[in-house]
C-alpha positions as CSV (number, residue, x, y, z in Angstrom):
1,M,96.1,122.2,88.1
2,S,97.0,122.9,91.6
3,E,93.6,122.6,92.9
4,K,93.0,120.4,95.7
5,K,91.4,116.9,94.8
6,D,88.6,115.3,97.1
7,H,90.8,112.7,99.1
8,V,88.1,110.2,99.5
9,A,87.1,107.9,96.3
10,D,84.5,105.3,96.0
11,A,86.0,101.9,96.2
12,P,84.2,99.1,94.0
13,G,82.0,97.1,96.6
14,K,83.6,98.9,99.4
15,G,82.2,102.4,99.6
16,K,84.5,105.2,100.6
17,T,88.2,104.5,101.0
18,F,91.0,107.3,101.6
19,L,93.3,108.4,99.2
20,P,96.5,110.5,99.8
21,P,96.6,114.0,99.0
22,L,98.0,114.8,95.0
23,D,100.9,116.7,95.7
24,F,104.9,116.6,94.8
25,S,105.6,114.0,97.8
26,S,103.0,111.4,95.9
27,I,105.4,111.6,92.8
28,V,108.3,110.9,95.0
29,A,106.7,108.1,96.5
30,L,106.1,106.8,93.4
31,L,109.8,106.2,92.7
32,Y,110.8,105.8,96.4
33,I,108.7,102.8,97.9
34,P,109.6,100.4,94.8
35,A,113.0,101.6,95.2
36,K,113.1,100.6,98.9
37,I,111.4,97.3,97.6
38,K,114.2,96.4,95.0
39,L,117.0,97.3,97.9
40,G,115.2,94.5,99.8
41,L,114.3,97.1,102.7
42,L,110.4,96.3,102.2
43,N,108.5,93.4,101.1
44,D,107.1,93.3,97.6
45,P,103.5,93.4,98.6
46,A,102.6,91.0,95.5
47,K,104.8,88.1,97.2
48,N,105.0,89.4,100.6
49,A,108.4,88.7,100.7
50,P,111.9,90.6,99.6
51,D,112.4,91.3,95.6
52,I,115.9,92.4,95.6
53,D,117.0,93.9,92.2
54,L,119.8,96.3,92.8
55,P,120.0,97.3,89.0
56,Q,116.4,98.4,89.1
57,A,116.9,100.1,92.2
58,R,119.8,102.1,90.9
59,R,117.2,102.8,87.9
60,L,114.6,104.4,90.3
61,I,117.3,106.3,92.2
62,D,118.6,107.7,89.1
63,L,115.1,108.7,88.0
64,L,114.6,110.6,91.3
65,D,117.9,112.4,90.6
66,L,116.5,113.2,87.1
67,L,113.4,114.7,88.9
68,A,115.4,116.6,91.5
69,D,117.5,118.0,88.3
70,R,114.6,119.1,86.3
71,T,112.5,120.7,89.1
72,K,115.6,122.5,90.7
73,G,114.6,126.0,91.7
74,R,110.9,125.3,90.9
75,L,109.9,123.6,94.2
76,E,108.7,124.8,97.5
77,P,111.5,124.5,100.1
78,E,110.1,121.4,102.0
79,E,109.4,119.7,98.7
80,E,113.0,120.2,98.2
81,K,114.2,119.3,101.4
82,F,112.0,116.0,101.1
83,L,113.5,115.3,97.7
84,E,116.9,115.5,99.0
85,F,116.5,113.6,102.0
86,V,114.9,110.6,99.9
87,L,117.6,110.8,97.5
88,S,120.4,110.8,100.3
89,E,118.7,107.9,102.2
90,L,118.2,105.7,99.0
91,K,121.8,106.5,97.8
92,M,123.3,105.5,101.1
93,Q,121.1,102.4,101.3
94,Y,122.2,101.3,97.9
95,L,125.8,101.8,98.7
96,E,125.4,99.6,101.7
97,K,123.8,96.9,99.6
98,T,126.3,97.0,97.1
99,E,129.4,97.2,99.3
100,T,127.4,93.8,101.1
101,V,127.4,92.1,97.8
102,K,130.9,92.9,96.9
103,L,132.4,91.3,100.0
């Protein structure tokens, strides 16, 4: 399953479109981007506006923590560093948001 996939796909009615590579960072991004949206740090693309939902953000962070625990010792060094960075960033941003909410 480690074979590289073609990064260009047919888009209906639009010809070829670029797709990011299929790798570990793609899996992390599936949880990272929605967490940033639920923290209100990125606009929800469907609404083009913030969509703050701190319990949902916490759940996404917890899922990334679970992924880190389950893959410990089995990642490439750069993958492990990336996951650690993403987790520490999201946890700090979550703490900033929850402290702001409690004031």
